[in-house]
N, C-alpha and C positions, 0 to 999 in steps of 0.2 A: 555898852557907852556907848561906842564907835558905830554901834548901826543906827542907837537913835537920834547921836550929833547930825552925821550923814540924811535921815531922814529930811527933820529937822529943816535942816542946810538946800534939799532939791527940793520940799516944798517949797521953802519961802522960794528962791529963788522961782521955779514951775510960777506961783500966786504971782510973781512981779511982775511978768508975761500974759497970764491967762485968770486973774484975777481969781475972783466967790469960785468956777466953778473949780479949783481942785479942794480935796476931802481931807484929809488926814495930814499926816501918819498917823497912823493907832495899829494896833496885833489884831490879824483877824483872826478869826473860832480855834484853828493851827498856828498857833504860832511860829511851831520847832520841826525841820525834819529835818533826817537823818545829819544829826548835830548843827544845821546850818537856819539861824535868826531869823527871822519876814515879818516886813514894817506892808504898811498896804495904802499905795499912797491911790486914790481915783482923782480920773481928769475925767470933767465931766464935757465934749464937744457936740455941740450940734452937724447931723446931717446938712450940709449947707453950701456955697461956694467958696469957703475957709477952711475947711474939711484937711481938705493935702498939705493948705499953705504952716493950720497948726500945728497936725502931725508933725511936719516939718520941723517944725520951732521947735515941739520936743523933742527930737531929736538931740537937735542944735546944741541943748541946753544942756541934755542929760548925757551929751559929750563934750561939755566942758566942765560939767560934775568930777565926771570921769577922771578929768590934769588935773587930779586935784591929788598931790601925796600922802591927808592926812585920811583921806576913803576911796584908796585904789586895792583897798581888800572886800569891799560891798560888789554884791551883783546886783544889776537892773536887771529886771523878768518881767518885759509888756506883752501885760493882759489886750487881746482885743478886747473882749466881751462878756468881765468876767461874771462871774455866775452870787 
């Protein structure tokens, strides 16, 4: 339940800044590994002059999300080129 709420909250935070470039959150095909549940949020960014700024903005949004005591047990992993 906490994961679902946290993933939804993080997606809303990201959508506020990046709009329709955010897909998810959704469960991947393998949604649990070693008793850890997984949700996926896909961020689609163009490779242009704004890429560095967008990455920095995303890091700041994730850092802000991590400050919330409600979601302190959620671990965020960034995969730059998911397959």
